[in-house]
C-alpha positions, 0 to 999 in steps of 0.5 A, spaced: 444 474 635 449 469 637 447 464 632 447 469 626 454 471 628 456 464 628 453 463 621 457 469 619 463 466 621 462 460 618 461 463 611 467 467 612 471 461 614 469 458 607 471 464 603 478 463 600 483 469 601 485 471 593 489 477 592 491 479 585 497 482 584 502 484 578 505 477 578 498 474 578 497 477 571 504 476 568 503 469 569 496 469 566 499 473 560 505 468 559 500 462 559 496 466 553 503 468 550 505 461 550 498 459 546 500 464 541 493 468 543 497 475 543 491 480 544 489 476 550 497 476 553 498 483 551 491 485 556 494 481 562 501 484 561 498 491 561 494 489 567 501 487 570 504 493 569 499 497 572 500 494 578 508 495 578 510 500 572 517 499 573 518 492 573 523 491 567 521 483 566 513 485 565 515 491 560 520 487 556 515 481 555 510 486 553 515 489 548 516 482 545 508 481 544 507 488 541 513 487 536 509 480 534 503 485 533 507 489 529 506 495 534 514 496 533 514 504 535 511 502 542 515 496 543 521 500 542 519 506 546 518 500 552 525 497 550 529 504 550 525 506 557 528 499 560 535 500 558 535 508 559 532 508 566 530 501 569 535 496 568 541 497 563 543 490 564 537 487 561 541 486 554 536 482 551 532 489 550 538 490 545 536 484 541 529 486 541 530 493 538 535 490 533 529 485 530 524 491 531 528 496 527 530 490 521 522 489 520 521 497 520 526 497 514 531 501 518 537 497 517 543 501 520 539 502 526 538 495 527 545 493 526 547 498 531 543 495 536 545 488 534 552 490 535 551 492 542 547 486 544 554 482 541 558 487 545 554 486 552 552 479 552 557 475 548 554 469 552 547 471 551 541 467 549 540 470 543 548 471 541 547 466 534 541 469 532 544 476 533 550 474 528 545 471 523 541 478 523 547 482 522 549 477 516 542 479 513 542 486 515 549 487 511 546 484 505 540 489 506 544 495 507 548 494 501 541 494 497 538 500 501 544 505 504 540 510 508 544 513 514 539 516 519 540 521 525 536 519 531 531 525 529 530 523 522 529 515 524 523 517 528 520 522 523 521 516 518 517 511 523 512 516 524 510 518 517 510 511 515 505 509 520 501 515 518 501 513 511 499 506 512 493 508 516 491 513 511 492 507 506 488 502 510 482 508 511 482 509 504 485 516 504 489 515 498 491 522 496 493 524 503 497 517 503 500 519 497 502 526 499 506 523 505 509 517 501 512 522 495 515 526 501 518 520 504 521 518 497 524 525 496 527 525 503 529 518 502 530 516 495 532 508 497 526 507 502 523 502 497 517 500 502 515 508 501 515 506 493 511 500 494 506 503 498 505 509 493 504 504 487 499 501 491 495 508 492 496 510 485 493 503 483 487 504 487 486 511 485 486 509 478 493 511 476 495 504 473 501 506 469 504 510 474 503 504 479 507 500 474 512 505 473 514 506 480 514 498 481 518 497 475 523 502 478 524 499 485 525 492 481 530 495 477 534 499 483 532 493 488 532 487 484 528 481 487 524 486 492 519 481 494 513 486 495 514 490 489 514 483 485 508 481 488 504 488 487 506 488 480 503 481 479 497 483 482 497 489 477 498 485 471 492 480 473 487 486 474 489 488 467 488 481 464 496 481 462 496 473 464 503 472 461 506 477 465 503 474 471 505 467 470 512 470 469 512 473 475 509 467 479 514 463 476 519 467 480 515 467 486 514 460 486 522 459 488 522 465 493 522 462 501 523 469 505 524 468 512 520 474 515 513 472 517 510 479 514 514 477 507 511 470 507 504 473 509 505 478 503 507 472 498 501 468 501 496 473 500 498 475 493 498 468 491 490 468 493 489 474 489 492 471 483 487 465 484 493 460 486 490 457 491 495 451 493 501 456 493 497 461 497 494 455 502 501 453 503 504 459 506 498 462 509 497 455 513 504 455 515 504 462 518 497 460 522 500 454 525 506 458 527 502 463 531 502 468 526 497 473 528 495 476 522 490 482 520 483 481 517 486 481 510 490 475 512 484 471 515 480 473 509 485 470 504 486 464 508 479 462 508 478 463 501 485 459 499 483 453 504 476 453 501 478 452 494 483 447 496 478 443 500 480 444 507 473 446 509 474 446 517 480 451 516 476 455 511 470 456 516 475 457 522 479 463 519 472 466 516 470 466 524 476 470 525 474 475 520 467 475 523 470 477 530 474 482 527 468 485 523 462 483 525 458 486 519 461 480 515 457 475 518 453 470 513 458 473 507 462 468 506 466 470 500 465 463 496 458 464 497 458 470 493 458 470 485 461 477 485 468 475 489 473 479 487 477 473 484 472 472 479 471 479 477 473 481 470 480 485 469 480 492 471 480 495 464 474 491 462 469 496 465 473 501 461 472 498 455 464 497 456 463 504 458 467 506 451 462 501 447 456 504 451 457 512 451 456 516 445 460 522 448 466 523 444 470 527 450 468 521 454 470 516 449 477 520 449 478 519 456 476 512 456 482 511 451 487 515 455 485 511 461 486 504 457 493 507 455 495 509 462 493 502 464 497 499 459 491 495 456 493 494 448 488 488 447 482 493 449 485 499 445 486 494 439 479 492 439 476 499 440 481 500 433 477 495 430 470 498 432 472 505 430 475 504 424 469 500 421 464 506 423 469 511 420 470 515 426 476 518 424 478 523 430 477 517 435 481 512 430 487 517 430 486 518 438 486 510 438 492 510 434 496 515 438 494 511 445 497 504 441 503 508 439 505 510 446 504 503 448 507 499 443 513 500 437 508 500 432 507 506 428 500 507 427 498 513 423 497 519 427 497 527 424 503 531 427 497 536 429 494 531 433 500 529 436 501 536 438 494 537 441 495 530 445 502 533 448 497 538 452 495 532 456 502 530 458 503 537 460 497 537 464 499 530 467 506 533 469 503 539 473 497 535 476 496 538 483 488 536 483 484 530 485 483 524 480 476 526 479 478 534 477 484 532 473 479 528 469 474 533 468 480 538 465 482 532 460 475 532 458 475 539 457 481 539 453 478 533 449 473 537 447 477 543 445 482 538 441 476 535 437 473 542 435 480 545 433 484 539 430 482 540 423 482 548 423 489 549 420 489 556 423 490 553 430 497 551 432 497 546 438 505 547 439 505 551 445 503 545 450 504 550 456 500 555 454 494 551 452 495 547 458 495 553 462 489 556 459 484 549 459 486 549 467 484 556 468 478 556 464 476 550 468 477 553 475 474 559 473 468 555 471 468 552 478 469 558 481 476 556 485 480 561 488 486 561 483 488 567 479 491 568 472 497 570 475 498 563 479 496 559 473 501 563 469 507 562 474 505 554 474 506 553 467 512 558 466 508 563 461 506 570 462 499 572 464 498 576 457 499 569 453 495 566 458 489 571 456 490 570 449 490 562 449 484 562 454 480 566 449 482 561 444 479 555 449 473 559 450 472 560 442 473 552 441 469 549 447 
């Protein structure tokens, strides 16, 4: 027994006492932070906070990491808690808040916190950086003069974050609704316009996406995200001259913001400008930028096509760690990689050639016009002219007239009939799929009635209301005649009259 006790005492003597506390985890977090391994740093700082939830230094460092991970809202919550409840003299929190709000595009709020830092810390570590930030904010504020109450600002952040998550998850129509409301509430909040343009582009509403983007550039000249988006839109439409014009402007841009540099690099990669893409994306990686899957995806591609194979493989390994299902799916091994795909509208052109359904042909012509693709429409014009397809030729002419200053021959009756589509588009409250079905129904009516002189297509509102009502009735949607009539500002008796005309022509 004595020998066993001695053995146990010897064993205990060999055990080194080890007490983990908040300071231990904080130091571990700092180590990873200095190595730019931000997710690990975040984890250890969080462990430190669990031991001491009221230590301002722990919280401030966690807020800094969260900001670098673009988790600005949570970072701001921590920083405000430090100032309001824990240490009102930790003035660097004002500087971090100013930076966070600047990244969010809330320039008035950023300027407020920057000025507070200058007031409270005239000899502070970040004084010169804050003065530089205020200079930049003065420029940005002159371009985007949004004055927000605190509650409005919080609402704006929440809505913007919600829309971003919906976009990332492919819920484009839901994201569009939020972004449209943001634009209505804040008419100079340019990032909402840019995100809405992306959502509309992915929904297939290319014409609307381009118009939104061009509006931003007209009102906020030089908006980098808008320029990048427009270049990508034109690229997928095959409008390479327009792309090169924008690329020439982007080549001389040198943004200071990391996210803008990432946007620029990813855009160059999407356009196949791999040298430019690699320069920006690799620079960001060297300086510790923690990008998302998309960042490493395009870094891997641009590195591969500029003969930096080791970096390409390292970047791709990061993609696989974030998305394990991508294992063994390197994009340069895939012949169908997005960069090598034909422009977006080529599939519409091929569908036009393959289908015998004239209503579908009309829809495809309409979508090509919406996409701004003059070349495909001109090719179709040659096809339908040689085949003596007069109805489709006239439709094609009208689509070309809407995109060019040419004067292709179109009868006034046909123009009146087509204007019903414009009315339906203006009153669009349906999903893209349903809207296109309604268009096809109208194309059938127009085809069957355009050569009948007894039918007048001038009352666009009534025809549009009638064709929508016929569709919703056939699909058994719970919408009444009165609701449709009110939507198009006509009487129910007029709706009944034109509904009968539509039924006769289907």
